[in-house]
N, C-alpha and C positions, 0 to 999 in steps of 0.2 A: 269707633276710634281706636280701640285696643287691638282689633283684628289686624294681624300682619305686623304688629309692632313689638318692640322689645321693652318689657316692663321689669323694673327692679324694685323690690320691697326691702327696705332696711328694717331690721328687727323682724324679719319674716317668719321666725318660729314662735313669736308671741301670739296671744289670743287674736288680735286683729289680723296679724300676718297670715295665720292659718285659715281664718275665715275668708280673708280676701283672696287667698290662693284658691280655696274651694270654689268661690263664686266666679273668679276669672276663668278657671279651668272648665267650669260647667257651662258658662254663658258666652264665652268669647273664644277666639282662636288666635292667641298671640303667637308671634314668631318665636319668642322666647320669654319665659318668666323666670327671673332670677331671685332666689331667696338668699339674701345677704344677712348673716348674723354671726355672732362670735362663739356660739356654743355648739361644738361638734356633736355632743350627745343629743341635743334637741333637734339638730338637723337629721341625725340618724333616725330618731323616733318619728319625725315628720315624714321622712322618706319611706317609712313603712306604710304610711297612709297614702301619700302622694309620691309614687316612685317615678324615677326618670324613665324606667322601662315602659310603664303604663302611659306616662305623659312625656313624650319625647321633647316637648318644648321646655321642660322644667330643668333648671340648673340650681345646684346648691353651692354657695360661694362663702367660704369662711372668711371673716374679716371683722374689723371693729371700726366704727365711725370715727374713732380717735386717730386712726391710721390713714392719713391723707393719701399716701402712696398706694395703699391697697384699694382705696376708693377710686383712684385714677384707673387702676387696672379693671375694677369691677364695672365702671361706667363706660367702658369702651363700646361704642355703637349702641348705647342704650337710648331709647326714645323718651320714656317716662319713668320718673322715680317717685315712689310713695314712701315717705320718710316716717317710719313708725318706731324706730329705735329710740329708747330713752331709759334712764333710770328714774323711776316714778314713785317709789315708796316714800311717803312723807316722813315717817320717823327715821328711816335709814338716811334720807337726804340731810336731815338735821344733824345727824351724827357724823356723816361723811361728806361734808360740803364740797371739798375739792374734787372728789371722784365724780360727783353729780355735775359739777361745772365742766369737767373734762369731756363728759359724754354729751350733755344736753346743750351746752353753749359752744365749746370748741368743736364738738362733733358737727354741730349745725354749720359752723364756718367751713369746715372741711367739705361737707356736702355741697355747699354753695360754690366754692372754688372748683371742686372737681366737676360739678355739673356744667358750669360755664365753660371751663377749658375743654371738656369732652363734648360740648355742644349738645347736651341733653335738651330736649324740647321743653318739657314741663316737669316741675317738681311740686308736689303737694305734701306739705308737712303737717303732721297731726299735733294738735295742741290740746289744751285742757281748760276746764272752767277755772281751775286754780291759778291760771295765768292772769285773770282779771282781778285787779286790786290784790296782788299776792301778799300773803302774810307768812308764807313758809318758803324755804329755799327752793323746793321743787317748783312751786308756782313762779318764783322769781326767775329761775333759769329758763322756764318755758316761755315766760313773757319776753325775756331777752332773745330767745330763739325765734319767737314770732317776729320780733322787730328785725332780726337779722335776715330772715327769709323775705320779708316784705322789701327791705332795702336792697336785697340781692338783685331785684329788677333794675336798680340804678347801675349796677356793676356789669350786667351781662352785655350791654352795648350791642355791637353788630352780631354777637354770637346768637342772640335771640332767645336765650333760655328764659323761661317765665316761671316765677315762683309765687305760690299762694299758700294759705294756711287754712286748715279746718279745725275749728274749736267746738268740742261738745263735752257733755257731762259724763257721769259714771256709766260704765258699760255693764249691763246685767250679766252676771255670771262670769265675768272675765277673771283672769288670774290676778289675785290680790283684791278682788271685790269682796264686799262685806257679806254677800249672799253665801258663798261657800263657807265662810267663817261661821255665819249663823247656823247653817245646816249642820256643821260639825259640833257646835256648842249646844244645840238644843237637846242632845241626848243627856246632858247634865241636869236638865230640868230648870235651869236658871239662865236667862238671856241678858247679857250685859248691854246696857243702852248708854251711849255717850251722853245724849241729851234728848229728852222726849220731844222737844220743839224742833229738832234738826230736820232740815229738808235738803234734798238733792235733786238734780236733773238726772233723768235716766234714759238710756237708749240701748237697744239691743245690738249685738255684734253685726247682725245682718243689716240693720238700719244704718249703722255706722259705716260699713263698707259701701253700701249703695250710695250713701251721701258723698263719700269721698270720691267714688268713681264719677258721680254726677258733677262734682266740682272740678275734677280733672278735665272733664269734657268741655265745661263752660268757662273756665278761667281765662282771663286775658293777661293775668299777672298783676299781683299786688293786693288781691282781695284777702280778707279774713272772713271766711264763711262760717256762719253759726246756724245750725238747724233749729227749727221750732220743735221742741220735744217736751214731754210732760215732766212734772215734778212729782216727788213722793215724800211723804213724811216717814221718818225713820221708825216710829212706833207702828205705823201701818205695815211697813216691811216686816217687822218682827212678828206682828200678828198673822201675817200671811204665811210665814215660814214656821212659826212655833206658837200657835194659838193657845196651847195648854201650858206653856212655860210661865214661870215667874219672871218679872222684869226688874232688873237692878240697875239704877242709874250710877254710872262709874265716872262720869265727867269726860269732857272732850280731850283728845290727845294733843300734845304740843303741835302747833302749826295748823290745827283744824279750824274751820269756821262753822258757825251754826247754820248759815245759809250760803249758798254759792251764787256767784254772779258770772254771767258770760258776756254781757255788754254793759259797760259802766255809763254813768250819766255823761262823763266827759267824752266818751266815744260816740254818744248819740248824735253829736253835731255832724258827724260824717258817716251815718249809718243809713242804709237803704233796707226797706222791708219788702219781701216778696211773700207769696202765698204760704210757703212752707219753710222759709229760711230768711236770714238776714245777711247782708254784706257790710262789714265795717271797712270803709275805704281808706286807703293810705293818704297821708298828708304830704304828698310830694307834688311838685309842679308838673310832673309828667302825667299825672292822673287826671282823667276826666270822667265825671259821673254819667255823662251822656251815654256811654257805652252800655250801662246797665239800666238806666232810666228808660231807655228805648225798649227794653225787654220787660218793662212792667214794674221796675223798682220804684218805691216811693220813700222819700225822706221820712224818718220817724219824728215824732214831736220832741220839742226841746225838753230836756230833763228825763227822757226815756231811760229806763233801766231794766235790763232783762235779768231777773233774779229768780232763784228757785222758790222763794217764799211768796213772791207777788205774781207768779206765773198764772196764766188763765187756763192751763192744761194740767190736769192732775190724774194720777193713777190711783184707783180705788184698791181696796184689799183684794177684791175679786180679780181686778185687772192684773195685779201683781202675781196672784196665784197662777193665772194663765201664762204669764211671762216666765215664771219660775219653772 
């Protein structure tokens, strides 16, 4: 599907964007692959690994999702957009709420309007487990963003642009992940633990990219895709990284949860289950479940809840060591 098409990645110099670029350049033959981001230094550093000379299809495009006019220029003759740009640090979001709203919510609105007016065929936006029953500003802005992208299908009309969302958990080793932090702190001999009962969903960068590209190929517009991925206990992660350290419980940070949720009980009423993922369907009159039930999707039971502490898939300490 990507072969011969023009693909643009917002936030393309981030952890996801770089891995997505690597996989697309390795496995596909796009007409053009555009890296859209706001940091010229990160683009320069990325170009040392993925140069336009080595990959003639590659383009680096400076811009911010807050700037609608710049998006209009960037989306010219683009077929598919993968929207990965976001401000996502929970403590920073609590201290700088207006900045996060400008990027995560108003930026989403700009992406939607530019994509429709430029007749982009499909847009897949990345979400987070923190958007389900959010208790911090970051999660709240991502939930709002999710709702905007799903509703964007109502606005595209004859333009035919289709929007969908992919929601998954923590990414192993990504920028801002707890794993690099733990690796750095273990040299002190003491590992700070927020809460020994804490659990999280985990996915690798490769798995995340593969799932996003899969969803891009199968979306009809309006779906919120959730992969089936394993959970992990925070203490197990600490033991995998620093088995010889002392562990000190320091308490959870503002805006954190003990356990994460990706599908709430309320969303279960319109959720379909497949072998390796779920689809949370939109509550719009233009949506019909028939399109995915015919492909093997089955409604989940009433009261279903997809949470990290009640998950039936878990990573052991040995599994974590292999991932790390």
